[in-house]
C-alpha positions in Angstrom: -45.4 -2.6 -23.2 -43.0 -0.4 -21.4 -42.6 -2.9 -18.6 -42.1 -5.8 -21.1 -39.4 -3.9 -23.0 -37.5 -2.9 -19.8 -37.4 -6.4 -18.4 -34.6 -7.9 -20.5 -32.3 -4.9 -19.7 -33.0 -5.2 -16.0 -32.4 -8.9 -16.1 -29.0 -8.4 -17.8 -28.1 -5.7 -15.3 -29.0 -7.9 -12.3 -27.1 -10.8 -13.8 -24.0 -8.7 -14.3 -24.2 -7.4 -10.7 -24.5 -10.9 -9.4 -21.2 -11.9 -11.1 -19.2 -9.1 -9.4 -16.9 -10.6 -6.7 -18.2 -8.3 -3.9 -17.8 -9.4 -0.3 -21.5 -10.0 0.0 -21.3 -12.6 -2.8 -18.6 -14.6 -1.2 -18.7 -17.3 1.5 -15.9 -15.9 3.6 -15.9 -18.9 5.9 -14.7 -21.0 3.0 -12.9 -18.5 0.8 -11.4 -16.1 3.4 -8.7 -18.4 4.8 -7.6 -19.2 1.2 -7.4 -15.5 0.3 -5.3 -14.9 3.4 -3.0 -17.8 2.7 -2.3 -16.7 -0.8 -1.7 -13.0 0.0 0.4 -13.7 3.1 2.6 -16.3 1.5 2.9 -14.3 -1.7 4.0 -11.1 0.1 6.0 -13.2 2.5 8.4 -14.2 -0.3 9.2 -10.6 -0.8 9.7 -9.8 2.8 11.9 -12.9 3.3 14.1 -12.1 0.4 14.5 -8.6 1.7 16.3 -9.9 4.8 17.4 -13.4 4.1 19.8 -12.5 1.3 21.8 -10.3 3.7 22.9 -13.4 5.6 24.1 -15.1 2.4 26.2 -12.2 1.2 29.6 -13.3 2.6 29.3 -16.8 1.2 28.0 -15.3 -2.1 30.8 -12.9 -2.3 33.4 -15.7 -1.9 31.8 -18.1 -4.4 31.4 -15.5 -7.1 34.7 -13.5 -6.4 32.7 -10.4 -6.0 33.8 -7.0 -4.8 32.2 -5.2 -1.9 30.5 -2.8 -4.3 29.0 -5.6 -6.3 27.7 -7.2 -3.1 26.0 -3.9 -2.2 24.2 -3.8 -5.6 22.8 -7.3 -5.0 20.7 -5.7 -2.2 20.3 -2.3 -3.7 19.0 -3.5 -7.2 16.2 -5.4 -5.5 15.1 -2.7 -3.1 15.4 0.0 -5.7 12.9 -1.5 -8.2 10.7 -2.8 -5.4 10.3 0.7 -3.9 10.2 2.7 -7.2 7.5 0.6 -8.9 5.2 -0.1 -5.9 2.7 2.6 -6.8 2.7 1.4 -10.4 2.0 -2.1 -9.3 -1.0 -1.0 -7.3 -2.4 1.1 -10.2 -2.0 -1.9 -12.6 -4.0 -4.1 -10.2 -6.9 -1.5 -10.0 -6.9 -1.2 -13.8 -6.4 -4.7 -15.1 -7.5 -6.8 -12.2 -5.9 -7.4 -8.8 -5.7 -11.1 -9.1 -4.2 -11.0 -12.5 -1.4 -8.5 -11.5 -0.8 -10.3 -8.3 -0.4 -13.7 -10.1 1.9 -12.0 -12.7 4.0 -10.7 -9.9 4.3 -14.1 -8.3 5.3 -15.7 -11.6 7.9 -13.0 -12.4 9.3 -13.2 -8.8 9.6 -17.0 -9.0 11.3 -16.9 -12.5 13.7 -14.2 -11.2 14.4 -16.2 -8.1 15.4 -19.2 -10.3 17.6 -16.9 -12.3 19.2 -15.6 -9.1 19.9 -19.2 -7.9 21.4 -20.2 -11.3 23.5 -17.0 -11.8 27.1 -17.8 -12.6 28.4 -14.3 -12.0 27.6 -11.1 -10.3 26.4 -9.2 -13.4 23.6 -11.8 -13.9 22.8 -11.9 -10.2 22.4 -8.2 -10.0 20.2 -8.1 -13.1 18.1 -11.0 -11.7 17.7 -9.2 -8.4 16.4 -6.1 -10.3 13.8 -8.3 -12.0 12.9 -9.8 -8.6 12.2 -6.3 -7.3 9.8 -5.7 -10.2 7.9 -8.9 -9.4 7.7 -7.8 -5.8 6.4 -4.4 -6.7 3.6 -6.1 -8.6 2.5 -8.6 -5.9 3.0 -6.7 -2.7 0.4 -3.9 -3.2 -1.8 -6.5 -4.9 -1.9 -8.7 -1.8 -3.2 -6.0 0.4 -5.6 -4.7 -2.3 -7.1 -8.1 -2.7 -7.8 -8.3 1.0 -9.4 -4.9 1.1 -11.6 -5.6 -2.0 -12.8 -9.1 -1.0 -13.3 -9.0 2.7 -16.4 -7.4 4.1 -16.0 -4.3 6.3 -16.7 -6.3 9.5 -13.8 -8.7 8.8 -11.4 -6.4 6.9 -9.6 -5.0 9.9 -8.9 -8.4 11.3 -7.7 -9.7 7.9 -5.4 -6.7 7.4 -4.1 -7.2 10.9 -3.2 -10.8 10.2 -1.5 -9.8 7.0 0.6 -7.2 8.8 1.4 -9.5 11.6 2.7 -12.3 9.3 4.6 -9.7 7.3 6.5 -8.8 10.5 7.1 -12.5 11.3 8.4 -13.3 7.9 10.8 -10.3 8.0 12.2 -11.6 11.4 12.4 -15.2 10.2 14.2 -14.2 7.0 17.7 -14.1 8.5 17.2 -17.3 10.4 16.0 -19.1 7.3 18.8 -17.6 5.2 21.4 -18.6 7.7 20.1 -22.2 8.0 20.1 -22.6 4.2 23.6 -21.2 3.8 24.9 -23.5 6.5 23.1 -26.7 5.4 22.7 -26.3 1.7 23.9 -23.3 -0.4 23.3 -19.6 -0.7 21.5 -20.4 -3.9 18.8 -22.0 -1.9 17.9 -18.7 -0.4 16.4 -18.0 -3.9 15.3 -21.5 -4.8 13.1 -21.8 -1.7 10.7 -19.3 -3.4 9.8 -21.7 -6.2 7.7 -24.2 -4.2 6.1 -21.3 -2.4 5.2 -19.6 -5.6 3.7 -22.7 -7.1 1.6 -23.2 -3.9 0.4 -19.5 -4.0 -0.5 -19.7 -7.7 -2.5 -22.9 -7.1 -4.5 -21.1 -4.4 -4.9 -17.9 -6.5 -6.4 -19.7 -9.5 -8.5 -22.1 -7.5 -9.9 -20.0 -4.7 -9.3 -16.2 -5.2 -11.9 -14.3 -7.4 -10.9 -11.4 -9.6 -11.6 -7.8 -8.6 -10.7 -4.4 -10.0 -11.6 -0.8 -9.2 -15.1 0.3 -10.2 -13.9 3.9 -10.7 -12.5 5.3 -13.9 -8.7 5.1 -13.7 -6.3 7.8 -14.9 -3.6 7.0 -17.4 -0.5 5.3 -15.8 2.4 7.7 -15.4 5.1 5.6 -17.0 7.5 8.5 -17.5 7.1 9.4 -13.9 7.8 5.9 -12.8 10.9 5.7 -15.0 12.1 9.1 -13.8 11.7 8.0 -10.1 13.6 4.8 -10.8 16.4 6.6 -12.5 16.5 9.3 -9.8 16.8 6.8 -7.0 19.3 4.8 -9.0 21.5 7.8 -9.6 21.5 8.8 -5.9 22.3 5.3 -4.7 25.0 4.8 -7.3 26.6 8.1 -6.3 26.5 7.2 -2.6 27.9 3.7 -3.2 30.7 4.9 -5.5 31.7 7.7 -3.1 33.3 5.0 -0.9 35.7 4.1 -3.7 36.1 7.4 -5.6 35.4 10.0 -2.9 32.7 12.6 -2.8 34.7 15.1 -4.8 35.0 12.8 -7.8 33.1 14.2 -10.9 31.2 11.0 -11.5 29.9 10.9 -7.9 29.0 14.6 -8.0 27.3 14.3 -11.3 25.2 11.3 -10.4 24.1 12.8 -7.1 23.2 16.1 -8.7 21.3 14.3 -11.5 19.4 12.2 -9.0 18.4 15.3 -6.9 17.4 17.3 -10.0 15.3 14.5 -11.4 
């Protein structure tokens, strides 16, 4: 009787383990290239926009009648939120599913890219770039986490090496692509180019990439800490940028720099 009563529980346990997307359950010859394509192209959008936008800044400044300070914030707003929320993005993927958070980041990045391309003034462009940075902070750590979770140990090093190599290549190609788009189309296409890439990446994600999440109990997310880090970095950067216009002795500059250091 004991064996009979334990059998249903064991069968359910075995069935649940069979559904986990562990590397041993995947045919990496078929699935591996698709996982690499999705993660490389997804993170590639972030790396390209980090460098390609710099080439478009002079034309952008002329078209939108922007000041030098506003142009700096086009770059800073993106990098600020990308760097400050990177750890939060990785924690969200471990907790709620790496595929889900990665896909959410791709969608948010694509929508923000469209907003950047359609922005009629600098205020909207800077806000859109900040949202773009949030999307990048969700998808960049997720891309590498997906590779580490789904590739078996024997293939993981090679997969991470390919991801890293293509990340370096896209960073180098960013200025070339940005310059070509500015010369032959418009600075707005530096952002619009992300839309077809995002659609392609999302198609691969939902078609070929299985879900995964951390098997360990996750600590509560430190939202106050993330907010404090973002505000601290923002205050420091704001003080440094405004010091060119107001001087280091100005009370506003000193106050923001001090506030950033204290935080």
